[in-house]
N, C-alpha and C positions, 0 to 999 in steps of 0.2 A: 664385527659380531656384538650388537646389541639384544638382550633380552628385552621384549616389552613384558607389559603388565598380562601374561597369557598362560595362567596353569596348565601344567601338563595334565593335573589330574583335579578332580573335585573335592578334593580335603579341606576341610576349614576349620575356624577356630571360632568361639561361640561369642556372642553379644556383647560379654563381659571383656573387656582388656585391662589388666590388673599390672601392666609392664609398670615398675618402679624406678626404670633407667636415671627418671629426673626429678625422681621424689617430690613429687606433687601433692601425696595423698596426707593428709593431717591424721595424727593417731584415732582421731574420732569421728572421721566423715565416712556417710552412707555410701556402702557399694551395692549397685541395685544391678540387676540384669534379668531377662525371659529366661527358664530353659526351653530347650527344643526339643523336639520330639524325640528324638534317640535316648533322650533322657529321660522319658514317661515310666516310671516304676523302679526308679532310683531312691534309696533312700535321702534322707534331706541331709543328715549328715555325712554321707558316703558325697556327694553330688556336690557339697559346699566343699566340701577338702579337696578337690579332684581343680573345682576349678581353680581354688587359690593355690594349688602346690606350689606354684612358681616364687609364691610368697612364704615357701614354708612352712604352711597352714597344716596341722594335723589335723587329724578327724578327732582325735579326743579333745583339742581345743576348740574345734565347732562345738562339740557334747556339749562345752562347759557356755561358749557363747548364748546356745540354745536354752541352756538350764535357767543363763538370768536374763531371757528374753531379749536378746542384743541380735533375734533371727525371726523375720515374720518373712513367711508366704503368704499373695496376696493380701496384704495388710495383718495378716492375722499370726500371733504365735502359734511355733507348731512343736511338737515330740521331734525326738532325735532320728525315730523311723518313721516320721510321716512319708509316705509316699509323694514324690513328684511326678506332677502330670507337665504334658506340654505345654507351654504358655504360660505357665504360672510367673508372676512376678517376685521375684526372690530379692530379700532387702536385708542387708549386713550392717548393724552400727558398732565399728571397731570400738572395742573398749579403750581407756585413756590406757597409752602404753606405760608397762611398770619403771620407774629410773633404774633400768641397770644399764649401768656403761660399761664399755669394752675396760680390758685393764692392760695398762701398760706390761711389755714383754722383753726380757734383752733378745732380739731376734736380728741377727745382723743382716743391714740393709746396704743393696749396690746403688748408693746414691750418685747420679750422673749430673747434679745439678742443685744449688738450693740458695736461696738469698730469704731475704725475709717477708717473701708472698707465696713463692710457690717451690716446691721440691717436685724432682724428676728423677724415679727410681727405675731401675732394671728389674722387673720380678722375676722372677726363676717358675716356671713350671712345677706345677703342685701345689704352689702357693695358693690360697683363697685371697680375695681382697678384704673382704670384710666380715663379721661375725654374724653367724646365720647357724640355724636348726644344724647338729650337726657337724659345724664348724665354729665352737666357742670362742675359740683361741688361736695362737699360733698364724694368724693373718696377718696382712697388710698394715691393718691399722693399728693391731697390737701392737706389731712394731715400731710405727710411726708414732706411737704415744709416748714409749719409751727414746724413740731419737729425739724427736723435735720441740714434744710438750705442746707448742701452739698452732691449733689446726682449726679451720673454718668449723662453726656450728650448726651450719643452714642443712645438711643432709642429719644431724642430731648425734645423740650420742652414741650409734653404734656405728654411723657410718661417718666420722669428724671428716674432712677434709676431701671427701672423696666427690670426685667429678664426674670420672668414667669409669669404668672396668673394664678388664679383660677376663677371659675364663680361668679358672682353675689350671687347665691345663696348655695354655697360652702364655709362653713367655713374652717378655720386651718390657717397653716403653709406657710407664705409668705416669701421668700429671696428677698432683695432689694440691689443694690451695689452705694457705698456712691463714686466711683469715678471710671474712665473709666479703670484701671487696675482690680479692682474687678470685673467689670461687664465682662470684655472679659474671666477672670477666668472661671466665674460662666456659662456665655455662653456656654464654649469650654466643661464644666463639664456635663452640660445639651445635649449639642451634641452631645458626648461621651457614654451617658446614663450612667454616674456613680454618679448623685445624687442619694439618698436613699429618696425616698416620696411613703409614705405608708399613705392609706385614708382609714377609716373605712365605709362603706356602709351598709344600710339596704335596700333588695332587697326583693319584691314580689314574694312570689313560694318557696320551699322547696329544695334546692341543694343538689345533693345526693351526688356528686362528695366532697371531702376534700377539694380537690387543683387544679389546674390546671391552664391554658394558653388560652389567648385568643390573638390568632397571627390573625386578619382579618384587612383586608385596608379601612381606613375611607377617604371619599369624600363629596362635597357637593350634595345636594338632587337636582334631576333634577327638581322635582318639587317647591320645597322652598329653594332659595338659601341661607335660613338664616338655614336650618337644616343641618344637617350631615346624613350619613348612611354609612355602610360597603356598599362597593362596587370595583369592580376591575377596574373600570376604571377612569384614573386622579385622583388618592387618592394616599395617602402618607402608607407607612409602618407602622404599629401603632401594639403595643404588651400591653396587660396587662394580668399581673400574680394576681391570686385570692385564697384564703385559707378561709378556713370554718371556724367563732370562735364560734358560736351559732346558733340552729334552733330552731326554734318557729313553733306553728300548720299551719300557710301559710307565713311566711317568716324566711330570712336567714341574719345573721349576718356574713358580710365579711370582711376581709382584702385586700385591693387593692393593690399592689405595680405597680405602671407604669416606663416600660420600657423606652417609648416613649410618647412625651406631646403633642399629636392632641387637637385640639378644641374638647370638649365637648366627649374626649375618652372614659372615665369611662362611661357615660352615653350610648352612643351609644354603646359601646360594650356591658353592661348589657343587655340593651334593645335586640340587635341581637341575644343573647345567651336565652333569653326569661326569664330574672330575672331583669326587669325594677326597677330603683330606687324609692323607695317611697318617694310619695309628688315631686317627678320630674311634674314639669305642663308639660313640652313639649314632652319627650321621657316615661312619665312614663305609661300612656295608662289606669288608673287605677282610674278612678277622683271619688273623694268622699274617697277615701280609705286610707288617709295620714297621721292618726294615730296624728293629731294633729300637723304634721311638718309645718313650712311655709317655704319651699323650700325644695327641695330634701335633703334626708336623706344622705348627703357625707360630710365628714371632714376630713381633712389633717392633720393630728394629727401626723406623725411622717415625720422630713425632717432632712436629714444629706448629708452633703459636704465637701469638701478639703475647709479650711481656703484660700484664693486669695493668700495671702501675706505668711504666715507661714506654708501652707502645711498640717496644723494639723487637721484631721479628726474631724468636730465639728457633733453631733446630737441634736436634740429637740424634745420634745414630749410634745403635749398639748391635756388637755381632750377634752370629747366629749360636745358639745353644750348643755345645760341645757332640750330644747325640743326631743330634739334625744335621751336622756339619759332616759325623762319621757317616750318616746313612749318604751323603752325597759324594762321598770319599768312594765310598763303596761301589755307588751305579757310576762313577766315572772310570772305574778301574776293570768293569767285566767285559 
C-alpha cells in the first residue's frame, strides 16, 4: 500500500512555513509571508499570532513587536488593530532574544547510552523535550543540564544538545549531542535520512495490508496553525513506512519507520489513511476509546545512527511503556 502525494481534501497551510525543527532561523531574521483571502479583515496582531502559534508566539508578544516597529505590512508600520487584506505582504523582524537560559534540574533520566559525544535517553510519556511557553521547566533539557553539564550549543541556550524531538505524549528514544561536532554529524544523518527510527503504534481499525508506505506531504492546517494536515500547498515531503505486527478485533499494532521527520508526522499520516493512533487527543478522533492510554499509543522503541566520532553504527532498543503493554494484554485476552 503506497500513498502518493494525493491529498483527500483541500485543506492547506499558508505561504509561511515556520517549522523550527532544524533551528535555522537566527534570533533577528526577518520572516515574511502574504496573507490569503480567508484572512481578509483579521486584525494584524491576531493574524500574526495565529501564523506563528507553532513557535509559541502570543498575541501580547506580537502587540509588543508592533509597538517597537518590528512589524510591517506592505512596507509600512501598522497598529495592532490594522485590518489585513488578501495579498498583503507581512514582515516580522524578530527582536534579539533575551539572554534567558534553561536551568539545571535534578530530574531522573533513563540513560540508555552515554559517552563523551552522545547521550541516548528513554523519554517517558508526558515529558516535554525543551522549555517553551507553558513548559518553562521540568523538561528533558532541564534534566540534561543537571546530568551531564556539557551539551552542544548549536541550538541555543533553550535547546542545548537537542538534535531531534518527539512529542510530549510520545515515549521512547532520543539522541542528544554533547558537543558541536556530534551535533553537526547527527543533524546531517537526520537530513540524509540515514538514522534508523522505528516506532510501535496501536491504531484504531484493522489494517488489511501487511506493509506499505505513506508518501504524502505535510503542512500546517489552514483553520488551526497548531495542527498539521496532508496538503499539497506549502508543505514538506513526508514519508512513513509501516508494517503490521499484530491484528485485533478493532485495532492493529504497527511498526512504523520514519524516512522524514516532520512535526506530528506519524500522527498525521495515520489519521490521513484512516487509522488514527489510540489515545491521540488531537488526531485520534475516537474519544472515550483510549484503552487506558494517557496520551497516544506511540513509542520510539528503536534508534540507530553512526557514532559522530568513530563512525560505528549504534542501535538501541527499549520496551514499550507499561500502560501501552497493558492495553495490548487486554486486547489479546478479549
